[in-house]
N, C-alpha and C positions, 0 to 999 in steps of 0.2 A: 979130732975130725967128727967123731960120732956125736959129740955134744952140739956141734954147729948144725948138723943136718937132721937131727932127731926131732926138731920142732916142726909142727905143721905150718905151712905158709899162711900168712895173714891174707884174708880176702879183701879185695878192693870193692868199694861201693861206687856205683855209676852215678855221675853227676847229671842232674837234669837241668836243661837250659829253658829259659822262658821264651815264648814266641817272639818277643821284642828282640831278644839277643840273636835269635836265628835269622830274623829278617834283616837286622843290621849287618850281620856277617855276610849274608847273601848279597845285599846291596853293595857292600864294600868290595867283595870279590868280583862283582860285575864291573865296577868302575876302576879297578886296579890294573895297571898295565906295566910291563917291563919292556923297555926298548934297548936294543944293543946297537952300539955304533963304535966301530974300530976297537973292539975288545973292551969297551966300557959298557956298563949296564946302568941304565937310568930307570928308576922306579917313579911312577906317577899315579896320582889318583885323579880321575876325571870327575868333575862336579856336574 
């Protein structure tokens, strides 16, 4: 047990996104809708 927990945890580096990626994700999230009908879920993307 001592051998497992004696190491220092490895640090994570933060990924950076380009502005094009952010704008694409925001546009997609605005057009994405989930409709529920009689316990069924339908996912759709409005163009």
